[in-house]
Structure formats: structure tokens, C-alpha cells
N, C-alpha and C positions, 0 to 999 in steps of 0.2 A: 717342378712343383712337388712338394712332399705329399704323401697320400693323405686324403681327407678321411677323418674318422669322427665319430660322435665326440670323442675326447678333444680332438683338435678344435671342433666347432664350439664346444663349451668353453674352450680357452681363448676364444676370440675377444679382443678388447679394442677400444678406440685408440689408435696410435696417433692420429692427427685429426684435429677439428679445424675446418676452414670456415671462417665467418666473413667471407668476402662479399656475400650478396646482401642487398638491402631488402629484397623480397624473396618469396619462395623459389626454390629450384624446381622447374617443371619437368626436366628430363636430364638423364645422364647416360653416357655410353662409353665403353672401353674400346680403344683401338684393338684390332685383331691380335697384335703381338703383345698386348698388355702394357705397352710402354706409356701410353697416354690415356687420359680420361677427359672427356669434354662434358660441359654442362650448359644448359640454357635456363634462363631465369625470367620471372615476371618483371624484374627490374631492367629488362631489355638488353641484358648482357649475355655474352657467350664466353666461357672461360675454359682454357686448356691447361691441364695439370700434368706435370711430370710424375708418373706413379712411383718411380724409383726413389725420388727425393721428397715426394709429397708437397711439391712447390708449384705455385702458379707460374706457368710459363708464358701464357698469352691471354690478354683481355681485349675483346672487341665489343663494341656496342652496335645494336641495330635499333637506333632511336626511332626511326620512322616506322618500321614494320614490326618491331618486337621480335621475339624468337621463342619457339617451342618445338617439341618433338625433335630435338637435335640428334643427328646421327652422323657418324664418321662415314666417309666414302672409303675407297681403298688407298687413300693417301692420308697420312696422319695430320696434315695441315689443311685438309679440305673437308668441309662438312655440308650436309644438307639440313634444312630446317624449314619449319612452317611459319607463316606470318601470325601475329597475335594481336596487333594494335588496330589495324584498319578494318572498319566494318564492311567495306566494299572491295577489299583486295585480299584474296585468300590464296595468293600465289605461294609456290614453294621456291626456295632460294638455294643456290649452289654457291658457297662462299669459300674463298681462300683466306685462311687465318694468317697466312704468311704476310700478306699486304692489306688485309681487310678489304678485298675487292669482291664484288659479286660477279661470278663467272657466268651465271645464266639464271634466268627467271623461268619458272614453269607455270604457265597460266592455264586455267581450265576449271578449277573448283569454284563454285559460287556460294559456298558456305564454309564455316571453319573446318579446318582439317583436324581429324581426331586421331589419326594413326599414320605413322610413316616408318618404313623399314627398308634398309638397303639389302640388295642381293649379296650373299656371301661370296659369289663367284664372278659376277659380271658387273658392268657399270649400269645396272638397272636398279630401279627402286619402285616401291608400290606405296600408294597413299589411299586413305579413306577419309570421307568427309560427311558432314551433316547434309550435304546436297544429295544424299542417297546414291553416291557413286564410289566406285573403286577404280583408280587409274594406275596404269603401268607406264613408267617413264624410263627414258635413257638419258644419262647425264650429258650426252653429246648433242641432244636436240631439244628444242623448247616444247614442241607439241607432244602430247601423250601418245604412246604407242597403241594404247587400247583403253577403252572406257567400258566398265561393267556397271550396269544399273542394278542396284540391289533393292530388296523390299524396303519400304519406308518404315523400318523398325528403328530400334536404337542403332546409332552408327556402328559399323562393324570394326572389329579389330582385324589386323592383317599381319602376315609374316611369311617368310620364305622357309623352306626346308633347308637342311645343312648343305645340300648339293646345288641349291638354286634351281632345281628342276620343277618344283611345285611351289605354289603359294596358296595360303589358306586364309579364309575369312571366318570370323565368328560373330554371330549376332543373335538377338533375342527379340521376340515380340511378346504379346500377352499370353500366348499359349505354348510357344515353342522356342527352344534354344537350338541353334543349328551351326555346325561347322561344315564349310564347303571347301573342297580341295580342287585346285585348277592346275592343269598341265600347262607349263609355260609355252609349249609348242602349239597348243590349240585352245588357249583360254577363251577365245571368242565363242567357242561352241558351248560354253558354260561349264559348270563343275563336272568332273568325272565321277565324283562321289559326294554324297551329302550325309552327314551324321546328325541325326535328330536326338537331342539329349533331353532327359527328364529334368524337372526342377522348375521352380517359380521363375518369373521373368526377372532378368537382371540386365545390366549394361556391361558389355565387354569393351575394354579399351586396349587390351594387350593380349597376345597369345605368343607362345614360343614353342618350338620343337626342341627336343633333347638333341644333343650333338650326334647321336647315332640315328636320328630320324625316326625312332620307333614310337615315341610318345609326344603328346601335345599338352602343354600346361595352359590352363584357362582361369586366370584370375578375373574377378568381376567386382561389382559393387556390393556383393553379398559378403558374409563373413565366412564363406567357404571357397576353397580353391580346388578345382577339379583337374585330374589327370586322366586323359583318355588315350586309348590305343590309336596310333596314327594310321593303322591299316583297316581296322574294323569299327572304330568309334566306341568300343566298349569302355565303360568307366573303370579305371584301374585303382584309383585312390581318391580320397577327399581329404584335404588338409584343413584342420580347424584348430582353434586355440588363440589365434590373434583376434583383435577386436576391430570391427568396421561398422560401428553403430550408425554412423552418418552416411553410409553409402559412398565412401570415397573411392577414387580410382587408385587403388593400391596395386603397384606393380609387383609381380612375383617372377622369379627366375630360377633356372637350374644352376648348380655348380657345374664346372666343365666336364666332370666325369659322369654327370647325370645321376649321381647317387642321392643327392640332397636337393631340396627346394627351399628357397628363401622368400620371405615376404615381410613387408613392414606391417605396422599396426597403428590404429589411431591413438594409442596410448604412448607412442614413441618407441616401442620395442621392435626388435627384428626377430622373427621366428624362423626356425630351421626344422624341417621335417625330413625323415627318411623317405625318399621318393617312392620306393616300392611298397612300403607298409603303411605310410601315412602317420607313423609314430613321430611325435615331436621329440627332437633330440637336444635342442638348445633354444634359449631365449636370451638375446643380446640387448643389454641396456646401454643406450647412448644418446637418445634424443628426448627432449622435453615435450616436443610436439609430434604430431602424426608423421610417421616415417612412410613416405609415399613411393619412393623409388629405391630399389635395392638391386645391385648387380654384383656378380663375382667376376674378378679378373679372369680372362680366358687362359692365362699362363702363369699367374703367380698366386701365392697364398695371401690374397688381398681381396677385400670386399669394400664396396662403396655404398653409402646410403645418404639420402637427402630427405629433409623434412619440411613441413609447412612453416617452420620457424626459420627457414633460410639457411640452416647449417648443412654442411657436407662433412660426413664422417668417413674416415678411412680406417679399416679394421685389419688387424693382423693377429696371429696367435700370441698369447702371452708367453714371454720367454720362460721356457721350462714347464709350460702348462699343457703342452700337447699330450704328454703322457700321463697327466694327472688322473 
């Protein structure tokens, strides 16, 4: 992948618009080699795209359960996702896109799942729910490996560090924002460190580690995105400039080199900041509705964004524009 610079980011333009969905896309995820992109939608569909061609490769429906929080496993034709439709069934599902067969159901949550992330190294994943629990799972067995009760605050966001040795939760109540880090080898003992952050109450729905594991990105329902040190919890930067007047769950993510941070906005724009300084370096125009999910390919000069208007946009640098 060519080196990312502010000039390259300002040259990003929509290369392909996919209008495949009848309702909003609620999650998207790149496969680790950047070859595939998967989306889940409120229209009960899961779609697999070939990133090299920008073409739809596979379409499956989960009519009975619905689908949200879709994530790739370590196989490009297998995903995990949460249920969306049934009020009394909040199971997680392991699905083969090859033949549209559910490989395993993971029962345990008693309220809607709010976050789901796959380990980068093992066949493990972690989920959080409105039932005030965080659960650790193994793809090879139905029962949860472990269940952590969390304070009855807003539902936590969850994520693994790049080595899969630590997982983190982020949550907020009326007085405190907190990020808790758990050692995978001894998570039942509770967090080995807790970072208490300043600021008004918010809801976290997503958090992510930088690829070097040194920082943690914390988007929320506010109009500010925080970056903290993963070792001491110190606040390193705050990203502002995008709009989130309605308190939407806007996803933010790093570029693979960790130099830049991307987020959508409720006005349909995608904003890019320099990670270390918080300086905004680009505003990308492509959606007419709120851009809720934004991800950068792990291996290619390609970004994907989805909006409440059900569009999927694929972005690449404008030809000849990277040096402008």
C-alpha cells in the first residue's frame, strides 16, 4: 500500500457506490487480507463484496433472526453476527457464507447484543449486551468460556488488542467514563487496570486499539472522539469537527499505519484527523445521509463507509490527486 499522507487523504473520492440494500447497513468489516468486505443490514441481509473488483460476490438472508454486528472469523467465507429480529432470542450465530448454513449458535445473552469483536489471533470472540454482561466465546463450542458482570451503566464497547492477549471494555454512567483492561489468561479475576476518564456521560458502542497496541480510540454518542494511551489511560488527543447532534452511534477507526483517524458525521461527510495532533486533514463528501460506519482496508488504499440511507461507498485516491 502506498504511503498515506494528508494529500492522499484529501484526494480520496468515491469510486463505487453500492445501492444493494433496502434498509440501512448496520455494520461492515474487512477481511484481514483486505480482499473481502462484509456488511449486515436492517433489511436482514448479509453481503460479501470482492474489494478488488468492487462487486457483490455473495448475498444471504437471515430472515428469521436478522443480522447486526457482523464480523469475519479467520476464514473469508465464515462470519459471526448477532440476532436483531427476535425479542426473546439474543443468540450469536456462526454462519458459513459458502452454503448459507449456520455452523453454531451461541446462547446466553438475555438482551440485545451491543458489541461483538473477533480475536485477531485465535478462534475466540467477545460480546457485550444490554443484559449487563460481557461474554467470551470460542467458535468451537456453544457455551461461553466466561461471563463478566458489568455495572448497570450504558452497555459497554469491547475489543481485543492486536496480539489477542488483552481485551478492553469501555462504558459510562452519570459520573464516570471508564476503560477496563483484562488479561485473557486471568480475566475471571477482573480487570488488571482501570482508566477513569473525565467528561460528561456518553454511550460507547465501539473502541479500537491502534495496530501497535499503544493507543485506544473511543468514539461515542457525543461530537468528540477521544484517543487515550493504552498503558496509562492519559488522554492524548480529541477529534472534533464532525457533527453528531442526534447522539448517533458513529463508528471511528484508525488507518492501518495508525497515523490517521476516520469517522462519519450526521451530515453524511467522512472526517479524517491526524492521530497524534488531532488536526483535521480531510473532509470526504459522499453520503446524503448520516455516515455511521467507516473502515479503512488493512492492506489497500481503500476505505468503505455506510450511511443511514443504505448506501455503501468505496473510496480510493483520485488519479493523479495524491500529490496535489
